[in-house]
C-alpha positions in Angstrom: 0.1 -0.4 0.2 3.0 2.1 0.8 4.1 2.1 -3.1 0.4 3.1 -4.9 -0.7 6.2 -2.8 -3.9 5.9 -4.8 -4.5 2.3 -3.1 -3.3 3.4 0.2 -5.7 6.4 0.4 -8.6 4.0 -0.6 -7.8 1.3 1.9 -7.4 3.9 4.7 -10.4 5.8 3.9 -12.9 2.0 4.2 -11.3 1.2 7.1 -12.0 4.8 8.6 -15.6 4.0 7.5 -15.8 0.6 9.3 -14.4 2.1 12.2 -16.8 5.2 12.3 -19.7 2.2 12.3 -18.2 0.6 15.5 -17.2 3.6 17.5 -21.0 4.9 18.5 -21.6 1.2 20.1 -18.3 1.7 21.8 -18.1 4.8 22.7 -22.1 4.9 23.8 -22.4 1.3 25.3 -19.3 0.1 26.6 -18.3 3.6 28.0 -17.4 2.0 31.4 -14.3 0.4 29.6 -12.7 3.8 29.7 -13.2 4.1 33.9 -9.6 4.9 34.9 -7.9 4.6 31.5 -5.7 7.4 31.2 -3.6 6.1 28.0 -4.9 4.7 25.1 -3.2 3.0 22.0 -5.2 2.2 18.8 -2.9 -0.5 16.7 -2.8 -0.6 13.3 -5.1 2.6 13.2 -5.5 2.6 9.5 -7.1 6.1 9.6 -6.9 7.2 13.3 -11.1 7.1 13.5 -11.2 5.3 16.8 -8.2 7.3 18.6 -9.9 10.6 17.6 -13.7 9.7 18.5 -12.2 8.0 21.8 -10.1 11.7 22.4 -13.3 13.6 21.9 -15.7 11.2 24.1 -13.0 11.1 27.0 -11.1 14.0 27.4 -9.2 12.5 30.1 -7.6 9.3 27.9 -4.4 10.4 26.0 -4.7 8.5 22.9 -2.0 7.5 20.7 -2.5 6.1 17.3 0.6 3.4 16.5 0.7 2.5 12.8 3.4 1.5 10.6 5.4 5.1 9.7 4.0 5.3 6.2 1.0 5.1 7.1 1.6 7.4 10.5 2.7 9.8 7.2 0.0 9.9 5.9 -2.4 10.9 8.3 -3.7 14.1 8.5 -2.8 15.3 11.7 -4.8 15.8 15.1 -3.7 17.9 18.0 -5.8 15.4 20.2 -4.1 12.5 19.8 0.0 11.6 19.4 1.1 9.5 16.2 3.8 7.0 16.8 5.2 5.1 13.8 6.4 1.3 14.3 5.4 -2.6 13.6 3.6 -3.9 16.1 5.5 -7.7 15.3 8.3 -5.2 16.9 7.1 -3.1 19.8 3.6 -1.6 20.9 3.7 1.3 22.6 2.7 1.1 26.7 -0.7 1.8 27.5 -3.9 1.3 30.0 -5.7 0.4 27.2 -5.1 -1.2 23.6 -7.7 -1.0 20.5 -7.1 -3.9 18.3 -8.9 -4.2 15.1 -6.3 -6.3 12.9 -6.1 -9.7 13.9 -8.6 -11.3 11.0 -5.6 -10.6 8.2 -3.0 -12.2 9.8 -2.0 -16.0 10.8 -2.9 -18.0 13.9 1.3 -17.8 14.6 1.2 -13.9 13.7 -1.6 -13.4 15.5 0.1 -14.7 18.9 3.2 -12.7 18.0 1.0 -9.2 17.8 -1.0 -10.7 21.8 2.6 -11.3 23.1 3.7 -7.6 22.4 0.1 -6.1 23.7 0.7 -8.2 26.9 4.0 -6.5 27.4 2.5 -3.2 26.4 -0.4 -3.4 28.5 0.1 -1.9 32.4 -0.7 -5.1 34.7 -4.7 -5.6 35.5 -4.2 -4.0 38.8 -3.8 -0.9 37.2 -6.6 -1.1 35.0 -4.8 -2.7 31.8 -6.6 -4.3 29.3 -7.5 -4.6 25.6 -10.5 -4.3 23.6 -10.5 -6.6 19.9 -12.7 -5.7 17.5 -13.3 -8.1 15.1 -15.9 -9.9 12.7 -17.5 -12.8 14.5 -17.4 -16.4 12.6 -19.8 -18.6 11.9 -23.3 -16.2 12.2 -24.7 -17.7 9.1 -27.9 -18.2 10.7 -30.3 -17.6 8.2 -31.7 -14.3 9.6 -29.7 -12.2 8.2 -29.1 -13.3 4.7 -27.2 -9.6 3.4 -25.3 -9.7 6.7 -24.1 -13.4 6.1 -23.5 -12.7 2.9 -21.6 -9.7 3.5 -19.7 -11.5 6.2 -18.9 -14.8 3.7 -17.4 -12.3 1.2 -15.2 -10.9 3.9 -14.0 -14.0 5.0 -13.1 -14.8 1.3 -11.2 -11.4 1.3 -9.2 -11.9 4.5 -8.6 -15.4 3.3 -6.9 -14.2 0.1 -5.3 -11.5 1.5 -3.7 -13.5 4.3 -0.4 -14.6 3.0 2.7 -15.8 5.4 6.2 -14.9 4.5 
């Protein structure tokens, strides 16, 4: 994505659109998850939509968007959040709360590596440390919502095609 700016921009816009739809539920229905949280890192932030919305809704939380350096460079910056470039397979900045929306695109082994780095980055449970993982729910093909099921199956196929191990 870093080598094709038009494609990179479209991917970031898509990620931001998906995050915006999730934020209403997270902020309104899960407010208690932010009690006692002082620092938050949105891991692989895409557009930073989630961290920006949380920073506006919870003024006491210092939010950081963490993503690959070329992604951070492409952001339209806001003074409401901090921006940190890096690689989640190497290290994740420390925080009380981590938000991840990236696990569906990685192999099991890669997910384990990401989650181990999350564990190292999160403050202790006694100090309120936690992670919120946002992902698609597998096997919800109950037939009640056929369009939802169809969308989920298409999403699963896209992830299988694009998930390549190196």
